[in-house]
C-alpha positions in Angstrom: 106.5 134.0 83.0 107.5 131.2 85.4 111.2 130.9 85.4 112.0 129.5 88.8 111.5 126.4 91.0 108.5 127.6 93.0 105.9 125.1 94.0 103.2 126.5 91.7 100.7 124.2 89.9 102.6 124.7 86.6 106.0 123.9 88.2 104.6 120.7 89.7 102.9 119.6 86.4 106.1 120.0 84.4 108.4 118.5 87.1 110.4 121.7 86.6 114.0 121.6 87.9 115.9 123.7 85.5 119.5 122.8 85.1 121.8 125.8 85.8 124.1 126.9 83.0 127.2 126.2 84.9 126.2 122.6 85.3 125.0 122.1 81.7 128.5 123.4 80.7 130.1 120.8 83.0 127.9 118.0 81.6 128.8 118.8 78.0 132.5 119.1 78.7 132.3 115.9 80.7 130.7 114.0 77.7 133.3 115.4 75.3 136.4 114.8 77.5 135.4 111.6 79.4 133.0 109.8 77.1 134.5 110.9 73.7 131.1 112.2 72.5 131.5 114.3 69.3 128.0 114.8 68.0 127.0 116.2 64.6 123.4 116.5 65.7 121.8 117.1 69.1 118.3 116.6 70.4 117.1 118.2 73.6 113.5 116.8 74.1 112.4 119.1 77.0 114.7 122.1 76.8 113.1 124.5 79.2 115.3 127.6 79.5 117.6 126.1 76.8 120.8 125.9 79.0 121.8 122.5 77.6 121.5 123.8 74.0 123.6 126.9 74.8 126.2 124.7 76.5 126.3 122.1 73.7 127.0 124.9 71.2 129.9 126.1 73.4 131.3 122.7 74.0 131.0 120.7 70.7 132.8 122.1 67.7 131.5 119.1 65.7 127.8 120.0 66.0 125.9 121.3 63.0 122.2 120.9 63.9 120.3 121.2 67.2 116.7 120.3 67.7 114.7 121.2 70.8 111.2 120.4 72.0 109.4 122.3 74.8 105.8 122.2 75.9 105.8 125.2 78.2 105.1 128.3 76.0 106.8 130.7 78.5 110.1 128.8 78.3 109.8 128.4 74.5 109.4 132.2 74.0 112.2 132.9 76.5 114.6 130.7 74.7 113.7 132.1 71.3 114.4 135.6 72.6 117.7 134.3 74.0 118.7 133.0 70.5 117.9 136.3 68.8 119.6 138.5 71.4 122.4 137.8 73.8 123.3 134.3 72.4 123.1 135.2 68.7 126.9 135.3 68.3 127.2 131.9 70.0 125.0 130.0 67.5 126.6 131.1 64.3 127.2 128.1 62.1 124.8 125.9 64.0 121.3 125.4 62.9 118.9 125.5 65.9 115.3 124.4 65.3 112.9 124.4 68.2 109.3 123.2 68.6 106.7 124.4 71.0 105.1 121.0 71.3 104.0 118.2 73.7 106.7 115.6 73.7 104.1 112.8 74.0 102.3 114.0 70.8 105.3 115.1 68.9 106.0 113.6 65.4 109.7 112.7 65.5 109.8 112.2 61.7 110.2 116.1 61.7 113.6 115.5 63.1 114.6 112.1 61.8 114.0 113.2 58.2 116.7 115.9 58.6 119.6 113.9 60.0 121.6 111.0 58.8 121.5 107.7 60.7 125.2 107.4 60.4 126.1 110.8 61.9 126.6 110.9 65.6 123.5 112.1 67.5 123.5 113.2 71.1 120.2 113.0 73.0 120.7 115.4 75.9 118.7 116.9 78.7 116.9 116.8 82.0 113.3 115.5 81.6 110.6 116.3 84.1 111.0 115.0 87.7 107.4 114.2 88.3 105.1 111.1 88.4 101.9 110.5 86.5 99.9 110.4 89.8 101.3 113.8 90.9 100.3 115.4 87.6 96.8 113.8 87.8 96.4 115.0 91.4 96.5 118.6 90.1 94.4 117.8 87.0 97.5 118.4 84.8 97.8 117.2 81.2 101.5 116.7 80.9 101.3 112.9 80.8 101.8 110.2 78.2 99.1 108.6 76.1 97.3 105.7 77.7 98.8 103.3 75.1 100.7 100.0 75.1 104.1 101.6 74.7 105.9 98.3 75.4 103.3 96.1 73.7 105.6 95.5 70.7 108.1 93.9 73.0 105.5 91.6 74.7 105.3 93.5 78.0 102.3 95.1 79.7 102.0 98.8 78.8 104.0 101.2 80.9 100.9 103.4 81.3 99.0 100.4 82.6 100.9 100.7 85.8 99.4 102.7 88.6 102.1 105.3 88.8 105.5 106.0 87.1 107.9 108.8 86.5 107.3 110.7 83.3 111.1 110.9 82.7 111.2 107.1 82.6 108.6 107.1 79.8 110.4 109.9 77.9 113.8 108.2 78.0 112.5 104.8 76.9 110.5 106.4 74.1 113.6 108.2 72.9 115.6 105.0 72.9 112.9 103.4 70.9 112.5 106.3 68.5 116.2 106.5 67.6 117.2 102.9 68.0 118.4 102.8 64.4 120.5 105.9 64.7 124.2 106.3 65.8 123.3 108.0 69.1 124.5 108.6 72.7 121.9 109.4 75.4 122.9 111.5 78.4 120.0 112.4 80.7 119.8 113.9 84.2 117.2 112.0 86.2 116.5 110.5 89.6 118.6 107.4 90.4 115.4 105.4 90.9 114.4 106.3 87.3 117.8 105.2 86.0 117.4 101.9 87.7 113.9 101.4 86.3 115.2 102.1 82.8 118.0 99.5 83.2 115.4 97.1 84.5 113.2 97.8 81.5 116.0 97.6 78.9 116.1 93.8 79.1 112.6 93.6 77.7 113.3 95.8 74.6 115.2 94.5 71.6 118.1 97.0 72.2 121.7 96.4 71.4 123.8 98.5 73.9 127.5 98.6 74.5 127.7 100.9 77.5 125.3 101.9 80.3 126.6 104.1 83.1 125.2 106.2 86.0 127.2 109.1 87.3 125.9 110.3 90.7 125.4 114.0 91.1 124.4 116.2 94.1 120.9 117.3 93.4 120.8 119.3 96.7 123.6 121.6 95.5 122.6 121.8 91.8 118.8 121.9 92.1 118.2 122.6 95.8 116.1 119.5 96.0 116.7 116.6 98.5 116.7 113.6 96.2 119.2 111.1 94.7 120.0 112.0 91.1 122.5 111.1 88.4 123.6 111.6 84.8 122.5 108.4 82.9 124.6 107.6 79.9 123.6 105.0 77.3 125.5 104.1 74.1 124.3 101.5 71.5 126.5 98.7 70.3 126.4 95.1 69.2 126.0 93.6 72.7 122.9 92.9 74.7 124.1 94.7 77.8 121.8 95.0 80.8 124.1 96.0 83.6 125.0 99.5 84.6 128.3 100.8 86.2 127.9 103.4 89.0 130.3 106.2 89.3 130.5 109.7 90.9 130.3 112.6 88.5 133.3 114.2 90.2 135.3 111.0 90.1 134.3 109.3 86.8 137.2 106.8 86.6 136.5 105.0 89.9 133.6 102.5 89.7 131.5 102.3 92.9 129.7 99.1 91.9 127.6 97.6 89.1 123.9 96.7 89.1 121.5 95.1 86.7 120.4 91.8 85.4 122.2 88.6 86.3 120.4 85.9 84.3 116.7 86.4 85.2 117.4 88.3 88.5 117.8 92.1 89.0 120.4 92.9 91.6 121.9 96.1 93.1 125.4 94.9 93.6 126.6 92.3 91.2 130.0 91.7 92.9 128.4 90.9 96.3 125.4 89.0 94.9 124.9 85.4 96.1 122.8 83.8 93.4 122.3 80.6 95.4 120.0 82.3 97.8 117.9 83.9 95.1 114.7 82.0 94.6 111.3 81.7 96.4 110.7 82.1 100.1 109.0 79.1 101.6 106.8 81.3 103.8 104.7 84.2 102.5 105.5 87.8 103.4 102.5 90.0 104.0 102.2 93.8 104.2 100.7 95.4 107.4 97.4 97.0 107.9 96.4 99.8 105.6 93.6 102.2 106.7 94.8 105.7 105.6 92.9 107.3 108.5 95.5 107.4 111.3 93.8 110.3 113.2 90.7 108.0 113.8 92.1 104.5 113.7 95.3 104.8 115.7 95.0 105.2 119.4 97.3 105.6 122.5 96.6 104.9 126.1 96.7 107.8 128.5 97.9 107.9 132.1 94.4 107.2 133.2 94.4 103.9 131.1 91.8 105.4 128.7 92.3 105.4 124.9 92.7 108.6 122.9 92.9 109.1 119.1 95.5 111.4 117.5 93.1 114.3 117.7 93.1 114.0 121.5 89.6 112.6 121.7 88.8 110.0 124.3 87.7 106.8 122.5 85.5 104.2 124.1 84.7 101.3 121.7 84.4 97.5 122.1 87.6 96.0 123.2 87.3 93.1 120.7 88.1 95.5 117.9 91.2 97.2 119.4 94.6 95.6 118.9 98.2 96.5 119.8 100.0 98.2 117.0 103.6 98.6 115.9 104.7 101.1 113.2 107.8 100.8 111.1 109.7 103.2 113.3 109.1 100.9 116.3 111.0 98.0 114.7 114.3 98.6 116.5 114.9 95.4 118.6 115.2 91.7 117.9 112.2 90.9 120.2 109.3 93.2 120.8 106.5 92.2 123.3 104.9 95.5 124.2 103.7 98.8 122.6 101.8 101.8 123.7 100.0 102.1 120.3 96.7 100.5 119.4 94.7 100.3 116.2 91.0 99.7 115.4 90.4 96.6 113.2 87.1 96.7 111.5 87.3 93.5 109.5 88.8 90.0 109.8 89.4 89.8 106.1 89.4 92.1 103.2 86.0 92.8 101.7 84.1 91.7 104.8 80.7 93.4 105.3 81.4 96.2 107.8 77.7 97.0 108.3 77.6 94.1 110.8 79.5 96.4 113.2 76.2 98.3 113.7 75.0 95.2 115.7 78.2 93.6 116.9 79.9 96.8 118.1 77.4 99.7 118.3 79.8 102.0 120.1 82.5 101.4 117.5 79.9 102.0 114.7 78.9 105.3 116.2 82.5 106.4 116.6 83.2 105.5 112.9 80.1 107.3 111.8 81.1 110.4 113.7 84.4 110.5 111.8 83.1 109.2 108.5 84.5 112.3 106.6 88.0 110.9 107.2 87.1 107.6 105.6 85.2 109.3 102.7 88.2 111.4 101.8 90.6 108.5 101.4 92.0 108.7 97.9 93.5 105.3 97.3 91.8 103.3 94.6 91.7 100.2 96.9 88.8 101.7 98.8 86.6 102.3 95.8 83.6 100.0 95.8 84.8 98.5 99.1 82.5 98.2 102.2 82.4 101.3 104.3 85.2 101.7 106.9 87.2 99.0 105.0 90.8 98.3 105.8 93.4 96.3 103.8 96.3 94.0 104.7 94.0 92.0 106.9 93.3 88.3 106.9 93.7 85.1 109.0 97.4 85.6 108.9 97.2 89.0 110.7 95.6 87.3 113.8 98.3 84.7 114.4 100.1 85.2 117.7 103.7 85.5 116.5 105.1 87.6 113.7 108.6 88.3 112.2 108.6 91.9 111.1 110.8 94.2 109.0 110.3 97.9 108.3 110.4 98.6 104.6 112.1 101.9 105.1 115.3 101.1 107.0 118.6 100.9 105.0 119.9 98.1 107.2 117.6 95.1 107.3 116.5 94.3 110.9 114.0 91.6 111.7 112.0 91.6 114.9 110.1 88.8 116.6 106.8 90.4 117.6 104.2 89.1 120.0 102.1 90.4 122.9 102.0 89.0 126.5 98.4 90.3 126.7 97.2 87.5 124.5 96.1 89.7 121.6 98.0 89.5 118.3 100.1 92.6 117.5 99.2 94.4 114.3 101.8 96.2 112.2 101.2 99.2 109.9 101.6 99.1 106.1 105.2 100.4 106.2 106.1 96.9 107.5 106.2 93.4 106.1 105.8 90.2 108.1 105.5 86.4 108.3 103.1 85.1 110.9 103.3 81.9 112.9 101.3 79.8 115.4 104.6 78.2 116.7 106.9 80.4 118.8 110.1 78.4 118.1 109.4 78.5 114.3 109.0 82.3 114.6 112.2 82.6 116.7 114.3 80.5 114.4 113.0 82.5 111.4 114.0 85.8 113.0 117.5 84.5 113.9 118.1 83.2 110.3 116.9 86.4 108.8 119.2 88.5 111.0 122.3 86.5 110.0 125.1 88.2 108.1 124.6 86.0 105.0 121.0 87.0 104.7 121.7 90.7 105.4 124.4 90.7 102.7 122.1 89.0 100.2 119.3 91.4 100.8 121.6 94.4 100.5 122.9 93.0 97.2 119.4 92.9 95.7 117.9 96.1 97.2 118.7 99.7 96.7 119.2 101.4 100.0 118.7 104.9 98.6 115.1 104.0 97.6 112.3 105.3 99.7 111.3 101.8 100.5 114.4 99.5 100.1 112.6 96.3 101.3 109.3 95.2 99.7 107.3 92.0 99.6 108.6 91.3 96.1 112.2 91.5 97.2 111.7 89.6 100.5 109.9 86.8 98.6 113.2 86.2 96.6 115.0 84.9 99.7 115.2 81.1 99.8 114.8 80.7 103.5 115.7 77.0 103.3 119.0 77.8 101.7 119.7 80.4 104.3 119.0 77.9 107.0 121.4 75.4 105.4 124.2 78.0 105.4 123.4 78.9 109.0 124.0 75.6 110.9 122.8 75.1 114.4 126.0 76.5 116.0 125.6 79.7 113.9 122.1 80.0 115.1 123.2 79.7 118.8 125.8 82.4 118.2 123.2 84.7 116.6 120.9 84.1 119.6 123.7 85.0 122.0 124.6 88.2 120.0 121.0 89.3 120.0 120.8 88.7 123.8 117.8 86.4 123.5 117.2 84.4 126.7 115.2 81.4 125.4 116.5 77.9 125.1 116.9 76.3 121.6 117.9 72.7 121.1 119.2 70.8 118.1 115.8 69.1 118.0 114.1 72.5 117.6 116.5 73.3 114.7 115.7 70.0 113.0 112.0 70.4 113.5 112.1 73.8 111.9 114.1 72.5 108.9 111.5 69.7 108.4 108.8 72.4 108.7 110.3 74.4 105.9 110.9 71.3 103.8 107.2 70.5 103.8 106.2 73.9 102.4 105.8 74.4 98.7 106.6 77.9 97.6 104.7 77.7 94.3 101.4 77.2 96.1 101.6 80.7 97.4 101.3 82.4 94.0 
């Protein structure tokens, strides 16, 4: 029987982080004392060891019926034994009905037919912390049907997305199943999942009076390094699509509020500047993706020769080797040199790489010798693509000047990147960039993007505890023209001084750049 958080295949498949009894007690008492939850009926849709059920019986004198669903037969049998032995005295007067079933195949009419829509229902638990791609990678089956779950609401199906958290699907399904009932939902989940749910709620025909997120310390509770919370949702007459953020240990002090402001999703409603939210006049691109760093990424040794990450000397045609910056290299306002290099096999995505056999025979032989690295790449983008293909490549990648941001930093920092060697600098796929032929246009873009007003705006629409706070989608929301209008020429000069950039800028340069942005039509980029 698997009753711990080891990294076995079964634990991975079920996203198994069992909530300890002391904390399920705290959650139930919290709901009763702080949220005035007094349920008659309780549903625990993925009950595991059953700690939430035991705590609910202890905490809520009002409860009469508890229903639980659990797919793992080991946990199901463990909890049944618990009910008939040590906990038998606890459950007197409360009807507990449990099902050893797959949540995604379960017929909820078995529960809904036994409870009144008017009686208060508490949907409580800690659904699996695992993504569909993770389950698929171990050939697991604990995933939702490939169905258009959101189709009734006019959205693309959730399962049509490449990857998503199973807990997100479970919570949205529960909200949909019990939308006509008098329920409260309280679920432990990753904060990223809670945000996705708030984002999705706008597209469902839900009436909600209260959405809150209470941050918890997952490292202490589950011994896992991730950001987690207790998500609380209560129905009502309003169409509420914003969520207040609190700490579980300090539930009366609101930290901030995130959610929908008109048609825009923002991370901090109070600090949000709606005037800057629009379409960027220039197109952001993601850096080069090859998924074969040991072969494709090189460094120059003390003897001026190139070596790959395996320590092998690499001698290939120079025309296909370019300077490289990774996300971790983006630390200064201006970057003109790097000791990294990358092999570029194509000038545009989809280009026939077999031409390398003639154009660059040494490179072709090198790639052939390491073909197993390319053949083992798992990303779907390489399927049916030419051999040794890369992505994030096009005419834009070969322009001489780039303004670059790492997607992983919490504080947005934009760097002006170019090489004094004459070759364009490539960036890896952890970075996003705008490319230029004109140095001063690139310099002014970098200065505007590093201004406080832009930094504040980006932080108000991004979630800095996400794995990748800054994405192309988010960066494309910044109206660069509006940001330039707010940052007048004197502000730009002050920014240049603060960043210690020794390059002359004139008012004519500023005006030329403004005219340049004015001539661009954002809609043509999409």
